PDB file of N, CA, C and O in Angstrom, chain B, residues numbered from 101:
ATOM      1  N   MET B 101      21.469  -4.780  15.903  1.00  0.00           N
ATOM      2  CA  MET B 101      20.099  -4.927  15.252  1.00  0.00           C
ATOM      3  C   MET B 101      19.043  -4.213  15.414  1.00  0.00           C
ATOM      4  O   MET B 101      18.258  -3.980  14.495  1.00  0.00           O
ATOM      5  N   LYS B 102      18.903  -3.777  16.631  1.00  0.00           N
ATOM      6  CA  LYS B 102      17.668  -3.008  17.485  1.00  0.00           C
ATOM      7  C   LYS B 102      17.662  -1.794  16.442  1.00  0.00           C
ATOM      8  O   LYS B 102      16.656  -1.459  15.817  1.00  0.00           O
ATOM      9  N   ASP B 103      18.944  -1.162  16.330  1.00  0.00           N
ATOM     10  CA  ASP B 103      19.133   0.187  16.094  1.00  0.00           C
ATOM     11  C   ASP B 103      18.792   0.295  14.327  1.00  0.00           C
ATOM     12  O   ASP B 103      18.684   1.393  13.780  1.00  0.00           O
ATOM     13  N   PHE B 104      18.640  -1.116  13.517  1.00  0.00           N
ATOM     14  CA  PHE B 104      18.559  -1.209  12.530  1.00  0.00           C
ATOM     15  C   PHE B 104      17.168  -1.783  12.056  1.00  0.00           C
ATOM     16  O   PHE B 104      16.741  -1.519  10.932  1.00  0.00           O
ATOM     17  N   HIS B 105      16.607  -2.426  12.779  1.00  0.00           N
ATOM     18  CA  HIS B 105      15.267  -3.087  12.228  1.00  0.00           C
ATOM     19  C   HIS B 105      14.295  -2.112  12.195  1.00  0.00           C
ATOM     20  O   HIS B 105      13.996  -1.473  13.203  1.00  0.00           O
ATOM     21  N   CYS B 106      13.718  -1.924  10.998  1.00  0.00           N
ATOM     22  CA  CYS B 106      12.686  -1.007  11.072  1.00  0.00           C
ATOM     23  C   CYS B 106      12.029  -1.175   9.386  1.00  0.00           C
ATOM     24  O   CYS B 106      12.740  -1.880   8.671  1.00  0.00           O
ATOM     25  N   CYS B 107      11.192  -0.794   8.942  1.00  0.00           N
ATOM     26  CA  CYS B 107      10.393  -1.385   7.462  1.00  0.00           C
ATOM     27  C   CYS B 107      11.308  -0.328   6.260  1.00  0.00           C
ATOM     28  O   CYS B 107      11.547  -0.505   5.066  1.00  0.00           O
ATOM     29  N   ALA B 108      11.580   0.546   6.994  1.00  0.00           N
ATOM     30  CA  ALA B 108      12.516   1.641   5.847  1.00  0.00           C
ATOM     31  C   ALA B 108      13.620   0.721   5.667  1.00  0.00           C
ATOM     32  O   ALA B 108      14.066   0.837   4.525  1.00  0.00           O
ATOM     33  N   THR B 109      14.132  -0.007   6.241  1.00  0.00           N
ATOM     34  CA  THR B 109      15.326  -0.351   6.051  1.00  0.00           C
ATOM     35  C   THR B 109      15.473  -2.031   5.543  1.00  0.00           C
ATOM     36  O   THR B 109      16.495  -2.712   5.624  1.00  0.00           O
ATOM     37  N   CYS B 110      14.166  -2.444   5.019  1.00  0.00           N
ATOM     38  CA  CYS B 110      13.808  -3.648   4.515  1.00  0.00           C
ATOM     39  C   CYS B 110      13.968  -3.244   3.109  1.00  0.00           C
ATOM     40  O   CYS B 110      13.600  -2.180   2.611  1.00  0.00           O
ATOM     41  N   ARG B 111      14.717  -4.482   2.384  1.00  0.00           N
ATOM     42  CA  ARG B 111      14.699  -5.040   1.011  1.00  0.00           C
ATOM     43  C   ARG B 111      13.229  -4.970   0.268  1.00  0.00           C
ATOM     44  O   ARG B 111      13.184  -4.921  -0.961  1.00  0.00           O
ATOM     45  N   HIS B 112      12.222  -4.967   0.936  1.00  0.00           N
ATOM     46  CA  HIS B 112      10.633  -4.892   0.608  1.00  0.00           C
ATOM     47  C   HIS B 112       9.923  -3.876   0.511  1.00  0.00           C
ATOM     48  O   HIS B 112       8.830  -3.803  -0.049  1.00  0.00           O
ATOM     49  N   PHE B 113      10.687  -2.773   1.222  1.00  0.00           N
ATOM     50  CA  PHE B 113       9.976  -1.549   1.564  1.00  0.00           C
ATOM     51  C   PHE B 113       9.899  -0.672   0.106  1.00  0.00           C
ATOM     52  O   PHE B 113      10.877  -0.586  -0.637  1.00  0.00           O
ATOM     53  N   LYS B 114       8.886  -0.181  -0.122  1.00  0.00           N
ATOM     54  CA  LYS B 114       8.984   0.607  -1.530  1.00  0.00           C
ATOM     55  C   LYS B 114       8.092   2.060  -1.182  1.00  0.00           C
ATOM     56  O   LYS B 114       7.048   2.112  -0.531  1.00  0.00           O
ATOM     57  N   VAL B 115       8.744   3.081  -1.745  1.00  0.00           N
ATOM     58  CA  VAL B 115       8.283   4.388  -1.687  1.00  0.00           C
ATOM     59  C   VAL B 115       7.665   4.867  -2.868  1.00  0.00           C
ATOM     60  O   VAL B 115       8.347   4.803  -3.891  1.00  0.00           O
ATOM     61  N   GLU B 116       6.580   5.309  -2.944  1.00  0.00           N
ATOM     62  CA  GLU B 116       5.832   5.906  -4.009  1.00  0.00           C
ATOM     63  C   GLU B 116       5.427   7.499  -3.830  1.00  0.00           C
ATOM     64  O   GLU B 116       4.535   7.687  -3.003  1.00  0.00           O
ATOM     65  N   LYS B 117       5.847   8.435  -4.352  1.00  0.00           N
ATOM     66  CA  LYS B 117       5.507   9.404  -4.376  1.00  0.00           C
ATOM     67  C   LYS B 117       3.929   9.733  -5.112  1.00  0.00           C
ATOM     68  O   LYS B 117       3.573   9.376  -6.235  1.00  0.00           O
ATOM     69  N   LYS B 118       3.095  10.563  -4.049  1.00  0.00           N
ATOM     70  CA  LYS B 118       2.153  10.911  -4.659  1.00  0.00           C
ATOM     71  C   LYS B 118       1.763  12.191  -4.706  1.00  0.00           C
ATOM     72  O   LYS B 118       2.463  12.956  -4.042  1.00  0.00           O
ATOM     73  N   ALA B 119       0.801  12.690  -5.327  1.00  0.00           N
ATOM     74  CA  ALA B 119       0.554  14.010  -5.155  1.00  0.00           C
ATOM     75  C   ALA B 119       0.427  14.931  -3.607  1.00  0.00           C
ATOM     76  O   ALA B 119       0.919  16.026  -3.336  1.00  0.00           O
ATOM     77  N   GLU B 120      -0.487  13.951  -2.694  1.00  0.00           N
ATOM     78  CA  GLU B 120      -1.108  14.573  -1.735  1.00  0.00           C
ATOM     79  C   GLU B 120       0.141  14.181  -0.883  1.00  0.00           C
ATOM     80  O   GLU B 120       0.460  14.932   0.038  1.00  0.00           O
ATOM     81  N   ARG B 121       0.813  13.140  -1.112  1.00  0.00           N
ATOM     82  CA  ARG B 121       1.547  12.735  -0.082  1.00  0.00           C
ATOM     83  C   ARG B 121       2.514  11.372  -0.408  1.00  0.00           C
ATOM     84  O   ARG B 121       2.287  10.688  -1.406  1.00  0.00           O
ATOM     85  N   MET B 122       3.674  11.035   0.587  1.00  0.00           N
ATOM     86  CA  MET B 122       4.314   9.686   0.282  1.00  0.00           C
ATOM     87  C   MET B 122       3.785   8.583   0.565  1.00  0.00           C
ATOM     88  O   MET B 122       3.238   8.577   1.667  1.00  0.00           O
ATOM     89  N   LYS B 123       3.722   7.361  -0.180  1.00  0.00           N
ATOM     90  CA  LYS B 123       2.673   6.160   0.260  1.00  0.00           C
ATOM     91  C   LYS B 123       4.152   5.289   0.222  1.00  0.00           C
ATOM     92  O   LYS B 123       5.040   5.248  -0.629  1.00  0.00           O
ATOM     93  N   TYR B 124       3.985   4.587   1.600  1.00  0.00           N
ATOM     94  CA  TYR B 124       5.019   3.584   2.016  1.00  0.00           C
ATOM     95  C   TYR B 124       4.501   2.155   1.742  1.00  0.00           C
ATOM     96  O   TYR B 124       3.381   2.017   2.234  1.00  0.00           O
ATOM     97  N   HIS B 125       4.909   1.152   1.175  1.00  0.00           N
ATOM     98  CA  HIS B 125       4.306   0.058   0.866  1.00  0.00           C
ATOM     99  C   HIS B 125       5.173  -1.339   1.175  1.00  0.00           C
ATOM    100  O   HIS B 125       6.375  -1.229   0.934  1.00  0.00           O
ATOM    101  N   CYS B 126       4.830  -2.336   1.560  1.00  0.00           N
ATOM    102  CA  CYS B 126       5.564  -3.713   1.951  1.00  0.00           C
ATOM    103  C   CYS B 126       5.166  -4.561   0.673  1.00  0.00           C
ATOM    104  O   CYS B 126       4.036  -5.016   0.495  1.00  0.00           O
ATOM    105  N   SER B 127       6.304  -4.727  -0.249  1.00  0.00           N
ATOM    106  CA  SER B 127       5.930  -5.600  -1.767  1.00  0.00           C
ATOM    107  C   SER B 127       5.676  -7.150  -0.975  1.00  0.00           C
ATOM    108  O   SER B 127       4.879  -7.948  -1.467  1.00  0.00           O
ATOM    109  N   ARG B 128       6.299  -7.414   0.060  1.00  0.00           N
ATOM    110  CA  ARG B 128       6.155  -8.795   0.385  1.00  0.00           C
ATOM    111  C   ARG B 128       4.684  -9.396   1.181  1.00  0.00           C
ATOM    112  O   ARG B 128       3.960 -10.348   0.888  1.00  0.00           O
ATOM    113  N   LEU B 129       4.621  -8.544   2.129  1.00  0.00           N
ATOM    114  CA  LEU B 129       3.082  -8.326   2.870  1.00  0.00           C
ATOM    115  C   LEU B 129       1.967  -7.559   2.095  1.00  0.00           C
ATOM    116  O   LEU B 129       0.785  -7.829   2.307  1.00  0.00           O
ATOM    117  N   GLY B 130       2.242  -6.852   1.434  1.00  0.00           N
ATOM    118  CA  GLY B 130       1.012  -6.470   0.446  1.00  0.00           C
ATOM    119  C   GLY B 130       0.141  -5.351   0.952  1.00  0.00           C
ATOM    120  O   GLY B 130      -1.039  -5.218   0.626  1.00  0.00           O
ATOM    121  N   PHE B 131       0.843  -4.499   1.827  1.00  0.00           N
ATOM    122  CA  PHE B 131       0.102  -3.491   2.386  1.00  0.00           C
ATOM    123  C   PHE B 131       0.721  -2.204   2.516  1.00  0.00           C
ATOM    124  O   PHE B 131       1.934  -2.065   2.359  1.00  0.00           O
ATOM    125  N   GLU B 132      -0.117  -1.173   2.818  1.00  0.00           N
ATOM    126  CA  GLU B 132       0.914   0.062   3.335  1.00  0.00           C
ATOM    127  C   GLU B 132       1.384   0.043   4.718  1.00  0.00           C
ATOM    128  O   GLU B 132       0.743  -0.523   5.604  1.00  0.00           O
ATOM    129  N   THR B 133       2.501   0.655   4.924  1.00  0.00           N
ATOM    130  CA  THR B 133       3.213   0.298   6.128  1.00  0.00           C
ATOM    131  C   THR B 133       3.937   1.945   6.391  1.00  0.00           C
ATOM    132  O   THR B 133       3.743   2.808   5.534  1.00  0.00           O
ATOM    133  N   LYS B 134       4.615   2.199   7.412  1.00  0.00           N
ATOM    134  CA  LYS B 134       5.509   3.248   7.877  1.00  0.00           C
ATOM    135  C   LYS B 134       6.684   2.996   7.952  1.00  0.00           C
ATOM    136  O   LYS B 134       6.957   1.796   7.959  1.00  0.00           O
ATOM    137  N   THR B 135       7.674   3.848   8.025  1.00  0.00           N
ATOM    138  CA  THR B 135       9.240   3.678   7.949  1.00  0.00           C
ATOM    139  C   THR B 135       9.597   3.050   9.339  1.00  0.00           C
ATOM    140  O   THR B 135      10.563   2.292   9.433  1.00  0.00           O
ATOM    141  N   ASN B 136       8.737   3.398  10.528  1.00  0.00           N
ATOM    142  CA  ASN B 136       9.420   2.752  11.685  1.00  0.00           C
ATOM    143  C   ASN B 136       8.625   1.877  12.335  1.00  0.00           C
ATOM    144  O   ASN B 136       8.621   1.872  13.566  1.00  0.00           O
ATOM    145  N   TYR B 137       7.858   1.035  11.627  1.00  0.00           N
ATOM    146  CA  TYR B 137       6.878  -0.199  11.711  1.00  0.00           C
ATOM    147  C   TYR B 137       8.141  -0.854  11.602  1.00  0.00           C
ATOM    148  O   TYR B 137       9.149  -0.490  10.996  1.00  0.00           O
ATOM    149  N   LYS B 138       7.828  -2.365  12.608  1.00  0.00           N
ATOM    150  CA  LYS B 138       8.651  -3.620  12.734  1.00  0.00           C
ATOM    151  C   LYS B 138       7.969  -4.744  12.514  1.00  0.00           C
ATOM    152  O   LYS B 138       7.059  -5.024  13.295  1.00  0.00           O
ATOM    153  N   PHE B 139       8.241  -5.523  11.521  1.00  0.00           N
ATOM    154  CA  PHE B 139       7.738  -6.903  11.519  1.00  0.00           C
ATOM    155  C   PHE B 139       8.661  -7.823  11.591  1.00  0.00           C
ATOM    156  O   PHE B 139       9.800  -7.545  11.216  1.00  0.00           O
ATOM    157  N   ASN B 140       8.379  -8.990  12.043  1.00  0.00           N
ATOM    158  CA  ASN B 140       9.316 -10.070  12.037  1.00  0.00           C
ATOM    159  C   ASN B 140       9.834 -10.807  10.754  1.00  0.00           C
ATOM    160  O   ASN B 140      10.749 -11.629  10.801  1.00  0.00           O
ATOM    161  N   CYS B 141       9.143 -10.431   9.539  1.00  0.00           N
ATOM    162  CA  CYS B 141       9.537 -10.851   8.457  1.00  0.00           C
ATOM    163  C   CYS B 141      10.776  -9.757   7.715  1.00  0.00           C
ATOM    164  O   CYS B 141      11.127  -9.717   6.536  1.00  0.00           O
ATOM    165  N   TRP B 142      11.192  -9.038   8.725  1.00  0.00           N
ATOM    166  CA  TRP B 142      12.113  -7.898   8.084  1.00  0.00           C
ATOM    167  C   TRP B 142      13.454  -8.673   7.676  1.00  0.00           C
ATOM    168  O   TRP B 142      14.161  -9.371   8.403  1.00  0.00           O
ATOM    169  N   SER B 143      13.678  -8.243   5.791  1.00  0.00           N
ATOM    170  CA  SER B 143      14.732  -8.767   5.258  1.00  0.00           C
ATOM    171  C   SER B 143      15.998  -7.336   4.969  1.00  0.00           C
ATOM    172  O   SER B 143      16.010  -6.596   3.985  1.00  0.00           O
ATOM    173  N   PRO B 144      16.721  -7.307   5.867  1.00  0.00           N
ATOM    174  CA  PRO B 144      17.558  -5.942   5.530  1.00  0.00           C
ATOM    175  C   PRO B 144      18.302  -5.886   4.099  1.00  0.00           C
ATOM    176  O   PRO B 144      18.765  -6.859   3.503  1.00  0.00           O
ATOM    177  N   LYS B 145      18.322  -4.394   3.629  1.00  0.00           N
ATOM    178  CA  LYS B 145      18.801  -4.308   2.222  1.00  0.00           C
ATOM    179  C   LYS B 145      20.580  -4.380   2.454  1.00  0.00           C
ATOM    180  O   LYS B 145      21.007  -4.121   3.579  1.00  0.00           O
ATOM    181  N   GLU B 146      21.427  -4.693   1.488  1.00  0.00           N
ATOM    182  CA  GLU B 146      22.586  -4.862   1.658  1.00  0.00           C
ATOM    183  C   GLU B 146      23.345  -3.940   2.483  1.00  0.00           C
ATOM    184  O   GLU B 146      24.054  -4.285   3.428  1.00  0.00           O
ATOM    185  N   HIS B 147      23.152  -2.677   2.055  1.00  0.00           N
ATOM    186  CA  HIS B 147      24.123  -1.495   2.576  1.00  0.00           C
ATOM    187  C   HIS B 147      23.805  -1.499   4.189  1.00  0.00           C
ATOM    188  O   HIS B 147      24.633  -1.107   5.011  1.00  0.00           O
ATOM    189  N   VAL B 148      22.436  -2.016   4.553  1.00  0.00           N
ATOM    190  CA  VAL B 148      22.462  -2.243   6.166  1.00  0.00           C
ATOM    191  C   VAL B 148      23.096  -3.327   6.866  1.00  0.00           C
ATOM    192  O   VAL B 148      23.490  -3.275   8.031  1.00  0.00           O
ATOM    193  N   ILE B 149      23.182  -4.435   5.994  1.00  0.00           N
ATOM    194  CA  ILE B 149      23.731  -5.895   6.449  1.00  0.00           C
ATOM    195  C   ILE B 149      25.310  -5.140   6.607  1.00  0.00           C
ATOM    196  O   ILE B 149      25.904  -5.351   7.665  1.00  0.00           O
ATOM    197  N   THR B 150      25.896  -4.371   5.682  1.00  0.00           N
ATOM    198  CA  THR B 150      27.161  -3.960   5.927  1.00  0.00           C
ATOM    199  C   THR B 150      27.494  -3.204   6.938  1.00  0.00           C
ATOM    200  O   THR B 150      28.606  -3.248   7.465  1.00  0.00           O
ATOM    201  N   LEU B 151      26.104  -2.078   7.465  1.00  0.00           N
ATOM    202  CA  LEU B 151      26.285  -1.198   8.299  1.00  0.00           C
ATOM    203  C   LEU B 151      26.383  -2.214   9.687  1.00  0.00           C
ATOM    204  O   LEU B 151      27.144  -1.906  10.604  1.00  0.00           O
ATOM    205  N   MET B 152      25.681  -3.242   9.736  1.00  0.00           N
ATOM    206  CA  MET B 152      25.493  -3.703  10.919  1.00  0.00           C
ATOM    207  C   MET B 152      26.738  -4.595  11.355  1.00  0.00           C
ATOM    208  O   MET B 152      27.201  -4.726  12.488  1.00  0.00           O
ATOM    209  N   ASN B 153      27.060  -5.041  10.437  1.00  0.00           N
ATOM    210  CA  ASN B 153      28.369  -5.942  10.217  1.00  0.00           C
ATOM    211  C   ASN B 153      29.625  -4.994  11.042  1.00  0.00           C
ATOM    212  O   ASN B 153      30.154  -5.336  12.100  1.00  0.00           O
ATOM    213  N   THR B 154      29.905  -3.862  10.345  1.00  0.00           N
ATOM    214  CA  THR B 154      30.771  -2.762  10.699  1.00  0.00           C
ATOM    215  C   THR B 154      30.387  -2.321  12.292  1.00  0.00           C
ATOM    216  O   THR B 154      31.142  -2.404  13.261  1.00  0.00           O
ATOM    217  N   ASP B 155      28.990  -1.828  12.275  1.00  0.00           N
ATOM    218  CA  ASP B 155      28.742  -1.477  14.155  1.00  0.00           C
ATOM    219  C   ASP B 155      29.400  -3.003  15.124  1.00  0.00           C
ATOM    220  O   ASP B 155      29.859  -2.816  16.251  1.00  0.00           O
ATOM    221  N   LYS B 156      29.363  -4.349  14.553  1.00  0.00           N
ATOM    222  CA  LYS B 156      29.562  -5.379  15.111  1.00  0.00           C
ATOM    223  C   LYS B 156      30.894  -5.242  15.651  1.00  0.00           C
ATOM    224  O   LYS B 156      31.155  -5.439  16.838  1.00  0.00           O
ATOM    225  N   SER B 157      31.667  -4.930  14.843  1.00  0.00           N
ATOM    226  CA  SER B 157      33.379  -4.956  14.951  1.00  0.00           C
ATOM    227  C   SER B 157      34.078  -3.791  15.429  1.00  0.00           C
ATOM    228  O   SER B 157      35.235  -3.374  15.372  1.00  0.00           O
ATOM    229  N   LYS B 158      32.837  -3.358  15.984  1.00  0.00           N
ATOM    230  CA  LYS B 158      33.497  -1.890  17.241  1.00  0.00           C
ATOM    231  C   LYS B 158      33.785  -2.573  18.369  1.00  0.00           C
ATOM    232  O   LYS B 158      34.218  -1.980  19.357  1.00  0.00           O
TER     233      LYS B 158
END
């Protein structure tokens, strides 16, 4: 899990392309974040769960 746990792999992570930069937002917490941040409320996306399960079976 430690290799997968970050905001970018969470289902609440949203990306918005602005003219000046990319904006990363957590729809659950309601504020801007960064791709590599980690919070205890992390809820992985479905494809990340699949990757974690595949990684455990090796």
